[in-house]
N, C-alpha and C positions, 0 to 999 in steps of 0.2 A: 509876040508879046515879050517885052525884055523881062529878064528874069529879076524877081524882087526878093529882097530878104523877108523873113516872117513878120517884121515890125516895120515894114515900108509904109504899110497903109496907115499907120498912126503918124506918118510925117507929112500929112496934106497940109498945104499953107493955110493959114489961118484966115486971111482976107476973103472977103465975099466975092470977089471978082474971080479969083482962081477956082473957088468953091462952085460957083455957078457954072464956070467953063467945065468943069469935071462932070457936072450934072448933066450939061447939055451933050456932051461927047458921049456919056453913057446911054442916053436916051436913042442916039441915033445907032448905036451898036446893039440896040436891044432887040430890033426887028431881025437882023442878019444872024445874030447868034441864038435865037429862040430854040431851034431842035436840040442843039447841043446842050442848052440848058435843061430842057426836059429829061434827057438822058441822064444828066448829072444829078438832077433833083431825084430820079428814081432810084440811081445808085446810092444816093446820100440817104434816102429814106430806108433802103434795104440795110444799110450800116446803122441805123439808128440814130444818125447826127442830124441835129436841128440846127437852125440859125442861133437860135437862144444858147443851145449848148457850146457853139462856136464862140460865141461872144463870151460865155462863162469861162472857156479854156483861155481865151485870149486875155480876157482880164485877169484869170488867176495867174497866169505866166508872165504877163508883161506889164500890167496895170500896176502902178507904184502909188498913186495918189489919186484924190477925188476929181482932179480936173480931167484927167484922161478917161476915167469912168464915165463921167458926164458927157465928154466929147464922144466917145463911143456910142452912147445912147443916141445922139443926135446923127452920127454917121448912119447907125442902123435905120434909122427912120427916113433917111433922105437919099440914101444911096439907092442905086438901081441894081437890075440883076447882074450887070456886069460886076459890080461891086461885090455882090454876093458870091459869084463865081470865083473871083479872086480871093475872097474870104476862105472859100473851100479849099482852095490850095494852101491858103496859109494854114488852115485848120489841120490839114493832112501833115504838113511839114512840122507843126508844133506837136503833133501826136507822135509823129516818129521821133522827133528829139526827146520827148517826154519817155518814150519806150526806152530809148537808149540810155537816158539818164536813169530810169528804174532798174535796168539790168546792171548798170555799174553800181547802183546803190545795194542790190541784192547780192552781188558778188562780194561788196565790200562788208556786208552783215555777216556772210558765211565764213570769210576768211579770218577777220578779227572778232566778230561777235560784239563789237563795241558801238558801231556806228548804225543809226537809224536811217530811215528813208528820208533823204534830203528832198526839199521841195524843188520844183521846177525853176524857181526864179534865182536859183543860187548863182548861175552864170550870169544872169541879168543884173544881179544886185538889188532885187527888190522882193519883198515879202508878199505872201499870198494872203488873200481874203477869204477867212474861213467860213463866213456867213453865205459865200456863193460857190463854195468849193465841192460842187455835188459830184462831178466826175473824178476829182482829186481824192475824195473819201473812197469811192469804189476802187480806184487804183491801189490806195493802201490797203484796203481790206483784202484785195487779191494778193498783194505782196506778202501781207501779214500770214495769210493761209500758206503761203509758199514756204515762209520761213517756219511755220510750226510744223509743216511735214518734213522738212530738212533739219530740224533741231538736234537730231541724234546722230548727224552725219558730220564728218569732219573731212577736210580737203588735205589729201597727203600726196604730194608728188603730182599735184594738178588733177588728180582724181578723187571723186567721192567714194568713201569706204565706211562700212559699218563700225560702230565702236566696239573695241575689243571687249568681251565678256569679263566680268569682275571676279578675280580670284579670292575667295575668302581666306582661305587657309594662308596665302601669302600676306594679306591685309593683317590677319591677327599675329603672324610672325613677326612683321615690321613694326606693330604698335605694341608697346609694353603693357598699356593698360588693359588689352584684352587677351593677356597671357593666361591660359587655363591652369588652375590649380593641379590638374590631373598629370600634366607634363613635368611637375615638379617632383623632387624626391619628398619621401615621408618626413625625413628629418627637417628639410628646409621649410615645408609645409607647416610643420609643429612648431618651429622657432618664429616664424611669422605670426603664428596665432599667438604665441606668447608674447610677442613684442606689440601686438595690435592694439592693446589697451583692455578696454572692457569686453571680456568674454561673451556677454549677452546682448552685443550690440545688434545683432541680426533680428531678435526676437523681442527687445525692449527698447523703449525710447528714454532719452534723459528727460528727468521730471524737472518742473519748475516749482516756484513758489505755491502756485495754486494748486497742483496736485499733492504737494506736501501738506498743505492745509487740509485737504480733502482726506488724506490718510489721517490726522489726529482728529478731524471731525468724527470720523467713523469710529475711532478708538475710545476718544474721551468725551468730546463735548457732546455728541449726540446721545449716547447713552445714559448720562446724567440727566439731561433735560426730558429725555423720554421717560425714564423711571420716575422722575419727578412729576410728570403730568399724569402718569398712570397711578401713582399714589394719591394724588389730589383728587383724581376722578374716583378712586377708591372710597375715600372718605365723604365725597359728595354723595355717592350711593348709600354710604352707611348713615348719613346724616337723614337721608329720605326714608330709609329704613326704619330709623329710630322715630321719626316724625310719624310714620304709620301707625307705630305701636305706642306712642305716647300722646302727641298732640291731637291727632284725630279722634280718639276715644274720649280724650277729655273735653273737646268742642263739642262733640255729641252729647255728652252728659250735661254740659252746661246748657246747651240749647234746650234740651228736654226739661231740665230743671227750671229755666226761666219760663217755658211755655206754661208749664204746670203751676207755677207759683202765681202768674199773671192771667193765667186762663185765658189767653188771647191766642187762638190758633190762626194766625196771619200766614200769608204765602211765605214758604221759606226762600232764602236768598240763594244766589247761585253756589256760594261756598258751601253752604249747609247742605244744598242737594248733592254736591259733590262728595262731600264726606260721607253722607248717608249711603251713597252709591258704592263707595269704596268699602264701607264697613260690611254692607250686605255681601259684598263680593268676598271679603276676608272670612266672614262667619260661614258662608257656604263652602268655601274651600276648606277650611279647618275641619268641618263636619264631615265632608265626603272623604277627606284623607284620613280621618280616624276609621273609617271602614276597611281601609287597605291595611293587609296583613304583611308587615315589613318582613318578618322572618320567612314567610313563604317566598317572598320576592328574593330575599337574601340567598336562600338554598337553590332556588331555580338558577340563578346568576352564577353562583359558586359551582355548581355542578358542570357547567360548561368548561371547555378548554381555553387555554390562554389566548389563543388567536381569535376565538369568539368573543372573549372578554373585552379586549382593547377594541374590537370591531364594535361591538354594542356601545361602548363608551363614545367612539367617535360619531356614530349614528345619532347617540342621544344628543351630544354636543351640537351637532348640525341642527336637530330639531329644536334645540333650546333658542339658538340665534333666530331661528325663523319665527318661533313664538313670541320672542322677545320684540322683534320688530312689529309683529301682527297686533300684539297687544297693546303697545304703545299707541298704535294708530286707533284702536278700539277706544281706549281710556280718552284720548283726544276727543273723539266723536261724542262720547259720553258726556264729558265737560262741556262741550258745545251745545248738547241738548239740555243740560242742567241750566245753563246760563239763558238759553231761549225759553225754558219753561218759567224760570224766575222772572222774566222782563216781558212775556208775551200779554197780549190783551185777554180780556174775559172770552171773545169769541173764539180765539185760537188756542185757547187752553186745551181742548181735547186732543187737538193735533199734536201739540208739543208734549202732552202727558203721554200719548201713545208712543211717540218717537222715543221719549225718554226710558220708557218701559222696554221697548225693543233693543235699545242700546245698553241698558243694563242687563238683561237676558245674554246678549252677545258677550258682554265683558265677563259675567260669570262662567259661561262655558269656555271661553278662551283662556280665562285665568285658571280654571281647573285643569285643563289640558295641560297647560304649562306647569302647573304644581306637580302632576304626575310625572312629567317627565324629569323635572328636577329631582324628585324623589327616587326615581329610577337610577339617576345618573349618581346620586349619592350613595345609594346601595351598591352600585358597581365600584365606585372608589374605595368604599369600606370593605368590599370583598377582595379588591387587590392588595389593601393594605394588611389586613388579616391574612391573607394566604401566605404560605412559607415555600413557594416555588418561583420566587422573583416575579411574581405577576405584577407587581407595582412598578417595577423597572422596565418590564417588557410595555406595559401600557403607556408609561412616561416616554420611552423611546418612540414608540408608534405614533403617539397622538402628537408630540411636540415636533418631531422631524417631519410628519407629514404636514404640520401647520407650516412649517418653514418651506417646504417644497411647493406647497400650493399657493404661497403668497409672495416669496421673496422674488421670483423670476418673471413677475408679471408687471406690467405698465400700470403706474398708479398717479393720479393727480394728487394735487394739495388736499382738495376736499375729501378724496377717498381716503387718504392717510389719516385725516382728522376724525373720520368716521371709525376707521379701525382702531385708532387709540382708545376712543370711548368704548368700543366692543372690549377690548382688553381690560379696562377698568371693570366694567360690569362682570366680565368672566373672572377676574381676580376677587371680586366680592362673592360670586357663586361659589367659588372653591373655598372661600372662607366659611360659607353656610355648610358646605360639605363635610369641612374638617370638624365643625361643630357637631354635625350628625354623626360621625365617626366616633367623636369623644363621648357623646350621649349613649351610643351602642356599647362602647366599652365599660362606661360606668354601669350599666344595667347587666351585662352579660359577661364580661371579661373575668377570668379567675388568674390569680397570681400577679405577679409584678408586670404590669402592662402600660404604665405611664411613660417609661423611658422609650421603650419601642415606639409608642405613639408619637411622642415628641420627635424622635429621630425621623419617623416617616413623614410627619407634617413638614419638617424643615426641608426634607428633601423634595417633597411636592412643590413647596414655595420656591426653593432655590431653582429648580428645573423651569419653573414657570417665569421667573424673573430673568434667567439667562436665555431662554427662548425668545421672550419679549425684546429683549435688548438686541439680540441678533437680529431677529426679524426686521425691527423698525431701522436698525443702522443700515443694514444691507438695502432695504427698499429705499431709503433715503439717499444711499450712495448711487444705485442703478437709475434712479429717477432724478438724480441732480437736484434734491432737496436740501437746503442748508438747515443747519440746528436751529436757527432763528426761527424757523417755521414752527417749531414745537413751543417756543416762548409765545409766539402769537397764538397757538393754540390754548396755552395756559391762561394768556390774558382773557381770551373769550370765555373760558371756564369760570375765570374769577368775575366776570361781569354778570354771567348767569348766576352766580352765587349770590351777587349783590342786587339781582333784579333789574339789571341794566339791560336795555335793549340793544341787541346786536344788529349788524347789517343784515344777516340772513339767519332764519331759523334752522338752517341745515347744521349750524356750528354749535348747536345746543346739545347737551348731554340728555338723552331720552331713556329713562330707567323707571320702570314700574316694580315696586318692590312687593307686590301683592302676592305672587307665586312664591318667592323666598320666604315671605313671612309665614305663609301657610306650612311651609316645609318645617321652618324652625320651630313654630308652635306645636306642630304635629310631633316632632321629636322631643322637644323638652316636656311635654305634658306627662309621659310615663316617668321621666325622672322626677318630678314633682310628686306625683302619685306614689312612687316608692318611698319616699320619706314622710309620707302622712300617716298618722295613727289610724287604726281601724275603729277603735273604740274609745270613749264614747262619741256620739255624734257632735255634741257641742265642742268638745276638745278638738275634734277633727276640723269644723268649721272655724275655729279660732286659728288653727294652723294653716288652713287654706288662705284665711284673710291675712295672717302675718306674712306668709310666702309672697302673695300676690304685692302686698304693700312694699315688701322689701325689693322685690324684682322691679316694680314701678318705680320706685326711688332711684334705684341703680340706672336703670334705663334713662330716667328723666335726667339724672346727673350726667351720664354719658353723652345724652343729647346736648345738654348744655355746654359740656366741655368741646365737644366736636363742633357744634354749630357756631360758638362764638370763636372759637380757633380759625375756622374757615372765613368768618367775616373779617376778622382782623387781617389774616394773611391776604384776602382778597382785596382789601382797601390798600394794604402796602403794596401789593404788587401792581395794581392799576395804576396808582400814582408813580411808582417807579418806571413804568412803561412809558407814561405821559412825559416825565422829565426826560427819558432818553429819546424820545421823539422831538421834543423841544430842542435838546442840544444837537441832535442830528440835523435839523432843519437849520 
């Protein structure tokens, strides 16, 4: 058989006569060459090469256009076994050429590192078809694995050698950026530090306008707005306290007078039942507090050491906050029961009456417990002020800095900070009630000049309370990234509450029940009034009681009018101001 090139099989004439002659000659040679074909087939099967793979190799390395591909499909369906044997020879030759070409490509990649595996059709000038390149992909993966295994080797002098290990000291010596300061002289190091610019560049960062604004917010804007909010909250609590002592008794007297005059004992309204419930709590609390011996409590607390003194004050303050929250919930339940009793049907009257009595009893008990806690706290503060061993300063330092430690370094949300500001407003009002208690005790028991020392101690207590509140809220806002505008929003909600405007959430309301502070104040002021009343005769004594009661009532009503009207005007002005700002910002 004459020797053919790998691509001679594709040069078969295109006419039908030559094609039929070739097919006829192949049929004649089919019988003679059948044993050799079987051996070749077995050998081909052991190598894992099929006729389809041969066709794919031939097509991948030689086919350049669609015509030859279609023609090869026709030949593969029509040629005989002789043609298949010749194709096997062609396959082996093509495979040998491809392996030789792969070795040349691998060596070129190892030497230069820039060339990739070239396709087998570069010599023939035709591109490969990727959709049928099954064997080509396998060959490329094998070559890639060989390249990865040899990627850390270099060819030097025609031999493969391992790369030389990296000398770290040599690299540092050659690069000036990695020069160690320890190898420099102390004077040179000091001069470089002198000329480096900012000496704190390694521990601080250059600030921007946002950080600068944050500093001034912490120092100026936030303390002012925080103190304004706490003071407005204090006056709101004071207004509620005055309403309990003036408005509520007046309404009860008017209601009773109207019922007696008309002699119509109809069902009471929800507001009247609420006033009656609060009046019962107040009278019961004052009556029970009258039985408490303040002098005994005073000497018991004064006989303790300084450490036990401020520990007792801190414990009482914690229970004060707990009772304050619980009493607020109890009073809401009482008002709800009063509303249900006023509007219920006749069939449900017994149920709502039983519920109202149960809530009333719970309100009386909780308010009495809260009143005794406030009384003990007031006696403790009075003991610290009267003592001559700096007990007041020890108590203030312990209480205030413990408050900073327990609050500043914690995570707070905006709503939590809102509630904390309200608690501070209520605490400021309670401290005012305690100062009034100390004043009454000094009027009754102090000897010699005491007013100046009392004023100085009261100012110290107020000043420390203001400073601690400002520091606490400023740094809580700083650590939690809360802007000063948040305190303006809190003040807007408080003004809306003063105007009885419904807000989005009831959590933004200031909840304060003045029953316990009112019981303490009445319990403290009653001995002061009794000390200035004449003993004889009885009509003259009754006259002085009526006169002092009338003067106190007029004073409280006047104070109530001033504070209430002032809060109303301020609330209207501030709400309008906030609305205008929102319109301009939009």
